[in-house]
N, C-alpha and C positions, 0 to 999 in steps of 0.2 A: 250446553254441549258437554258431554262427558268423555273423558279419555280413559281408556282401559290400560291398566298397568299390569305387568306380569308379576305374578306371585311366585315364590320359589317352587311351588308344586307344579306350575305350568312350564317351567324351564327344564328342558331335557338335561339329565345328568350326564356329563361327558364320561363319567366313570361307570356308567351302567353296564350290565352284562349284555354281551352280544352273542353269546355262545349258541343260543337257540337259532338265531338267524343264520349264523355261519354253518350250523348243522344242516339247515335246509338247503343252503346254497351248495355246500360241498357234496351232500348226498345227491343233489340234482346232477352235478357233474359226474359222479360215480354211476348214476342211473343212465346217463347218456353214453358213457363208456361201455357199460354192460350191454346196452342196446346195440352198439356198434360191434362189440366182440361177438355177441350172439348172432348178429346178422352175418358177420364173416364166417362163423362156424356153419351156419345154415347154407351159405353159398359155396363154401369150399370143401365141406365134408358131406358127401352124399348120404351117409347113414344118419347124420344129424338132420338133414333136410327132409328125408323121407320118413324117419321114425322118431328120432330124438326130440325134435321141436315141432313136429306135426301133431298138435294136440286137438285140432278141430279141422277136419278134412276140407270144408269149403274155403277156408283161408290158408291152408297149408302151413308152412313153417312160420309164417308171420304170427300165428297165434302163440306159439311157444316163445318166439323172440320178444313179442310185446309183453306177454304175461310174465316171463322170466325177468325182463328188465324192470318192470313195475314192482315185482316182489323184491328184487335186490334193492331198488331205490327205497322202498318203504322200510325194509329191515335196517338199512344203513341209517336212514333218517331217524328211526326210533332209537337205535343204539346211540348215535351221536347226540341226538336231542337229549337223551337221558344223561349222558356223560358230560355234555357241555352246558347243561341248563344252569342259569345264573352264574355263568363263568365268563370272565373277561379274557378273551384270547389275545395274547400279546403280539403274535407275529401275523397280523392281519394281511399284510402285503403278500407274504409267502402263501397264505391260504387262498387269497384271491388268484394268484398266479396258478396255483395247483388246480383250482376250480376251472379256470379258463382253459388250461391245458387239457383237463379231462373232457370238457365239452368239445373242444376241437378234435380230440382223439375220437370221440363218439361220432362227430360229423364226418371225419375222414374215413373211418372204418365202414360207414354206410354208403360211401361214394363208390359206385360200381367200378370205375377204372382202378381204384386202389385195391379192392378185394379180388379183382380179376388177376392181379399180379400174383396172387397166391393160389391160383387155380380155380377160381369161382366161375 
């Protein structure tokens, strides 16, 4: 019977960089918020719904909302990923709170009773 022992190469380093992972999480929160804001714009501003975000007639404004949010998410992810690559971010708790808040804002702004308060 053999027992496996961990070598130093197999043990995760607690001081390793987490910047790339945080860039992915934070950009996802920003993408959710962008989706919510674009949804509110499409529902509350008739010009945005009919012309500004209507990029493909069969799906209406949803095409512009989805494509716009995806483009914003990818751009933010690329920029943050490049800036935070191999970087250990010190204030992880604040970053997690900001990410959760951004996701919640994205969910809230796509909720019909919320954007109907603004004339949707």
